[in-house]
C-alpha positions as CSV (number, residue, x, y, z in Angstrom):
1,M,56.7,39.2,-39.9
2,T,56.1,36.8,-36.8
3,T,52.4,36.0,-35.3
4,T,51.9,34.8,-32.0
5,A,49.6,31.8,-31.3
6,P,46.8,32.3,-29.2
7,P,46.9,30.8,-26.0
8,G,46.2,27.1,-25.4
9,T,46.8,26.7,-29.1
10,D,49.6,24.6,-30.6
11,T,51.6,26.1,-33.6
12,V,51.7,22.3,-35.1
13,T,48.7,20.7,-34.4
14,G,45.9,23.4,-33.6
15,P,43.9,24.2,-30.4
16,A,44.4,22.0,-27.5
17,S,40.5,21.0,-27.6
18,D,41.0,19.4,-31.0
19,R,43.6,16.9,-29.6
20,P,42.6,13.8,-27.8
21,G,44.1,14.9,-24.6
22,G,42.4,18.0,-24.6
23,L,39.0,17.0,-25.4
24,R,39.4,14.4,-22.4
25,R,40.8,17.0,-20.0
26,I,37.8,19.2,-20.9
27,G,35.5,16.4,-20.2
28,L,36.4,15.5,-17.0
29,K,36.5,19.1,-15.8
30,A,33.0,19.5,-17.2
31,G,32.0,16.5,-15.2
32,R,33.1,17.8,-12.0
33,T,31.5,21.0,-12.5
34,A,28.0,19.2,-13.4
35,Q,28.7,16.8,-10.4
36,G,28.8,20.2,-7.9
37,P,25.4,21.3,-8.2
38,G,23.5,18.0,-8.7
39,L,24.8,17.3,-5.1
40,V,23.6,20.4,-3.9
41,F,20.0,19.1,-4.9
42,V,20.7,15.4,-3.6
43,V,22.2,15.9,-0.3
44,P,19.1,17.4,1.4
45,F,17.0,14.4,0.3
46,L,19.7,11.9,1.7
47,L,19.9,13.7,5.0
48,V,15.9,13.7,5.2
49,F,16.1,9.9,3.8
50,A,18.6,8.8,6.4
51,L,16.9,10.8,9.3
52,F,13.3,9.6,8.8
53,L,13.5,6.5,7.1
54,V,17.5,4.5,7.5
55,W,17.9,5.7,11.1
56,P,14.4,4.7,12.6
57,I,14.7,1.4,10.6
58,V,18.5,0.9,12.1
59,H,17.4,1.9,15.7
60,G,14.1,-0.3,15.5
61,L,16.1,-3.3,14.6
62,W,18.5,-2.6,17.8
63,M,15.7,-2.2,20.0
64,S,14.3,-5.4,19.0
65,F,17.6,-7.0,20.5
66,T,17.0,-5.4,24.0
67,D,14.6,-4.9,27.0
68,S,14.1,-1.1,26.3
69,S,11.0,-0.1,28.0
70,L,8.8,3.2,28.5
71,A,9.0,2.7,32.0
72,L,12.6,1.8,32.6
73,R,15.8,4.0,31.8
74,D,18.2,1.4,32.0
75,T,18.3,-1.0,28.6
76,A,20.2,-4.2,28.7
77,F,21.0,-6.5,25.6
78,V,19.0,-9.6,25.5
79,G,19.9,-11.2,22.2
80,F,17.1,-13.3,20.4
81,D,14.7,-13.7,23.7
82,N,12.6,-11.4,22.5
83,Y,12.0,-13.3,18.8
84,A,11.9,-16.3,20.6
85,E,8.9,-15.1,22.9
86,A,7.2,-13.5,20.0
87,F,7.2,-17.3,18.4
88,G,5.7,-18.6,21.4
89,D,3.3,-16.0,22.3
90,P,-0.6,-16.9,21.4
91,D,-1.7,-13.4,21.4
92,V,1.0,-12.8,18.3
93,W,-0.3,-15.9,16.5
94,S,-4.2,-14.8,17.0
95,S,-3.5,-11.2,16.0
96,L,-1.7,-12.5,13.0
97,G,-4.6,-14.7,12.1
98,N,-7.1,-11.8,12.7
99,T,-5.0,-9.8,10.1
100,V,-4.7,-12.8,7.4
101,V,-8.8,-13.2,7.8
102,F,-9.3,-9.5,7.1
103,T,-6.9,-9.5,4.1
104,A,-8.7,-12.4,2.8
105,I,-12.3,-10.9,2.9
106,S,-11.4,-7.6,2.0
107,S,-9.0,-8.0,-0.6
108,V,-11.1,-10.2,-3.0
109,P,-14.2,-7.8,-3.0
110,L,-11.8,-4.6,-3.2
111,V,-10.2,-5.9,-6.6
112,L,-13.8,-7.6,-8.1
113,I,-16.3,-4.6,-7.1
114,A,-13.4,-2.1,-8.5
115,L,-13.2,-4.2,-12.1
116,A,-17.2,-4.4,-12.1
117,M,-17.3,-0.4,-11.3
118,A,-14.9,0.7,-13.8
119,L,-16.6,-1.4,-16.4
120,L,-19.9,-0.1,-15.6
121,V,-18.7,3.4,-16.0
122,H,-16.4,2.7,-19.2
123,S,-19.5,1.2,-21.2
124,G,-20.7,4.8,-21.7
125,L,-23.3,4.9,-18.8
126,A,-25.1,8.2,-18.9
127,G,-23.8,10.3,-16.0
128,Q,-20.4,9.2,-16.1
129,W,-19.0,12.3,-14.2
130,A,-21.6,11.5,-11.6
131,W,-20.9,7.7,-11.1
132,R,-17.1,8.7,-11.1
133,L,-17.5,11.0,-8.0
134,A,-19.8,8.7,-6.2
135,F,-17.3,5.8,-6.7
136,F,-14.3,7.8,-5.7
137,A,-15.4,10.3,-2.9
138,P,-15.4,8.2,0.0
139,Y,-11.8,7.2,-0.6
140,L,-11.2,11.1,0.1
141,L,-12.7,11.0,3.5
142,P,-10.4,10.8,6.3
143,V,-10.8,7.6,8.5
144,T,-12.2,9.4,11.4
145,V,-14.9,10.5,9.4
146,V,-15.4,7.2,7.9
147,T,-15.7,5.3,11.3
148,L,-17.8,7.9,12.6
149,I,-20.6,7.3,9.8
150,W,-20.4,3.4,10.0
151,T,-20.3,3.7,13.7
152,W,-24.0,5.3,13.3
153,L,-24.9,2.7,10.7
154,Y,-24.0,-0.2,13.2
155,Q,-25.6,1.1,16.1
156,P,-27.3,-1.4,17.8
157,E,-30.8,0.1,18.4
158,L,-31.0,3.2,16.4
159,G,-28.4,2.4,13.5
160,L,-30.0,2.2,9.8
161,A,-28.7,-1.1,9.4
162,N,-30.8,-2.9,11.9
163,Q,-33.7,-0.6,11.1
164,F,-33.4,-2.3,7.3
165,L,-33.4,-5.9,9.1
166,D,-36.3,-4.9,11.1
167,T,-38.6,-3.8,8.3
168,I,-38.0,-7.2,6.6
169,G,-38.4,-9.1,9.8
170,M,-35.1,-10.3,10.9
171,A,-33.5,-10.2,14.3
172,P,-31.0,-7.2,15.0
173,V,-27.3,-8.2,14.6
174,G,-24.4,-6.9,17.0
175,W,-22.5,-5.7,14.5
176,L,-19.8,-4.6,16.3
177,S,-20.2,-6.5,19.4
178,D,-20.8,-10.1,17.9
179,E,-17.4,-11.9,17.4
180,S,-18.5,-13.9,14.4
181,V,-20.0,-10.5,12.4
182,A,-17.4,-7.7,13.8
183,M,-14.6,-8.6,11.4
184,W,-17.0,-8.8,8.5
185,S,-18.7,-5.3,9.1
186,I,-15.1,-3.9,9.3
187,A,-14.1,-5.6,6.0
188,A,-17.3,-4.0,4.7
189,L,-16.5,-0.6,5.8
190,T,-12.9,-0.9,4.5
191,V,-14.7,-1.7,0.9
192,W,-17.0,0.9,0.9
193,W,-14.2,3.4,1.8
194,T,-11.0,2.4,-0.2
195,V,-12.6,0.8,-3.3
196,G,-12.4,4.2,-5.3
197,F,-8.7,4.2,-5.6
198,N,-8.8,0.5,-7.3
199,F,-11.5,1.9,-9.5
200,L,-9.5,4.6,-10.7
201,L,-6.6,2.2,-11.8
202,Y,-9.0,-0.2,-13.6
203,L,-10.7,3.1,-15.4
204,A,-7.4,4.2,-16.5
205,A,-6.2,1.0,-17.9
206,L,-9.4,0.5,-19.6
207,Q,-9.5,4.0,-21.2
208,S,-5.8,3.0,-23.0
209,L,-6.6,-0.3,-24.2
210,P,-6.5,-0.1,-28.3
211,S,-9.9,0.2,-30.2
212,T,-8.6,-2.0,-32.8
213,Y,-9.0,-5.1,-31.0
214,Y,-12.7,-4.2,-30.3
215,E,-13.4,-3.4,-33.7
216,A,-11.8,-6.7,-35.5
217,A,-14.1,-8.6,-32.9
218,A,-17.0,-6.4,-33.9
219,L,-16.5,-7.3,-37.5
220,D,-16.1,-10.6,-36.7
221,G,-19.6,-10.8,-34.8
222,A,-18.6,-11.0,-31.3
223,G,-20.8,-10.0,-28.5
224,A,-20.3,-8.0,-25.7
225,W,-19.6,-10.8,-23.0
226,R,-17.5,-12.5,-26.0
227,R,-15.2,-9.2,-26.0
228,L,-15.2,-9.1,-22.2
229,W,-14.0,-12.5,-21.9
230,S,-11.5,-12.9,-24.7
231,I,-10.2,-9.0,-25.0
232,T,-11.1,-7.0,-21.8
233,L,-9.9,-9.4,-19.0
234,P,-6.7,-10.7,-20.8
235,Q,-5.5,-6.9,-21.5
236,L,-6.2,-6.3,-18.0
237,R,-4.2,-9.0,-16.4
238,R,-1.1,-6.9,-15.5
239,T,-3.3,-4.2,-14.1
240,T,-5.0,-6.8,-11.9
241,A,-1.7,-8.0,-10.6
242,L,-0.9,-4.5,-9.9
243,V,-4.3,-3.8,-7.7
244,A,-4.0,-7.1,-6.1
245,M,-0.7,-6.8,-5.0
246,L,-1.2,-3.1,-3.8
247,Q,-4.4,-4.1,-2.0
248,V,-2.9,-7.6,-0.1
249,L,-0.1,-5.2,1.2
250,A,-2.5,-2.5,2.2
251,S,-4.9,-5.1,4.0
252,L,-1.9,-6.6,5.8
253,K,-1.3,-3.0,7.3
254,V,-4.7,-2.5,8.7
255,F,-4.9,-0.5,11.8
256,D,-6.6,2.6,11.7
257,Q,-10.4,1.7,11.3
258,I,-10.2,-1.6,13.3
259,Y,-8.6,0.7,16.4
260,I,-11.3,3.3,16.3
261,L,-14.1,1.2,15.7
262,T,-13.8,-1.9,17.9
263,K,-9.9,-1.5,19.5
264,G,-9.5,-5.1,18.7
265,G,-12.8,-6.3,20.5
266,P,-14.9,-8.1,20.9
267,N,-12.4,-10.1,23.2
268,G,-9.7,-9.8,20.7
269,S,-11.5,-11.1,17.5
270,T,-10.6,-8.1,15.5
271,R,-7.0,-7.2,17.1
272,P,-4.4,-7.0,13.7
273,V,-0.8,-7.2,14.5
274,L,0.0,-3.7,14.2
275,E,-2.6,-3.1,17.0
276,Y,-1.1,-5.8,19.1
277,V,2.3,-3.8,18.2
278,Y,1.1,-0.9,19.7
279,D,-0.8,-2.3,22.6
280,V,2.6,-4.0,23.6
281,G,4.8,-1.0,23.2
282,F,2.5,2.1,24.3
283,T,0.2,0.5,26.8
284,G,2.5,-2.4,27.9
285,Y,5.8,-0.1,27.8
286,R,7.5,-3.0,26.5
287,L,9.2,-1.1,23.3
288,G,12.0,-4.0,22.9
289,Y,9.5,-6.7,22.7
290,A,7.1,-4.6,20.2
291,S,10.0,-4.1,18.1
292,A,10.6,-7.7,17.6
293,V,7.2,-8.4,16.8
294,S,6.9,-5.5,14.2
295,Y,10.2,-6.8,12.8
296,L,8.7,-10.4,12.3
297,F,5.6,-8.9,10.4
298,F,7.7,-6.8,8.2
299,A,9.6,-10.1,7.3
300,L,6.2,-11.8,6.4
301,V,5.1,-8.6,4.4
302,I,8.3,-8.8,2.4
303,V,8.0,-12.8,1.6
304,V,4.5,-12.2,0.6
305,S,5.5,-9.4,-1.9
306,L,8.1,-11.6,-3.0
307,V,5.8,-14.7,-3.7
308,Q,3.5,-12.3,-5.3
309,L,6.1,-10.9,-7.7
310,R,7.2,-14.5,-8.3
311,L,3.6,-15.6,-9.2
312,F,3.1,-12.4,-11.6
313,R,6.4,-12.8,-13.2
314,Q,5.5,-16.7,-13.9
315,E,1.7,-15.7,-15.2
316,D,3.6,-13.2,-17.8
């Protein structure tokens, strides 16, 4: 009696999938089948990414080499003229100096105050939910609401800040009109508004620290300050590096609160780089020159980020 082998089966070696060649063909076919549905999910993201990120970056870079303007239709290629003008523009350097000053006076307290707030809550203070809500709630407010609140506080005649100074016998201060005070006033607003985010990062890091270190230190008779300096702060080194890097980058990109509060005044003493780019591009209609200034600032941000990463890696 004669038997017929099933399809795909060799009468000598058995099923084709049991042979190395058959396994390879099946694997390639399965890989091609798996790639098809995967591309369906990836292509929409790539389209959005290219349309709203890659294309604006490339187009903006091209504009920086032209004399593109909102007032003129014709655009001519000018090479590096815009960049040469930016390097010699005193307004660029003054706005860059204002940005650096704001970054310096806001980043340090935003790191230290956030750490102090997180340590206070993590210490087991009564009513922790209320403290967490109070510390984080300002971060949820939109910038327009925040600036409106602080505009009332800084109001020269009826503002709460000057009323407090009057009760202790001090002269009123032009919080937003005095060139020597305006930047500090904006930094105080920024600290109150955004410190809650850094506070959450520190609190999450504190809650993840292993308790065995503290138990061993307690057995050795270490006090609270010794545990803080010898255990807690060293364990938070990576978190501090992350918070500091994020905060410096965020402060360098300041724009909203300054533009709403002072519009760069008084006398340009609070105007950051991004506001200067906005003024040149949309008030002066010089899109090509504004693009060149923005890309120079972008290069500066990249350099600062790389330097910070290098320093943190060396510490590690």
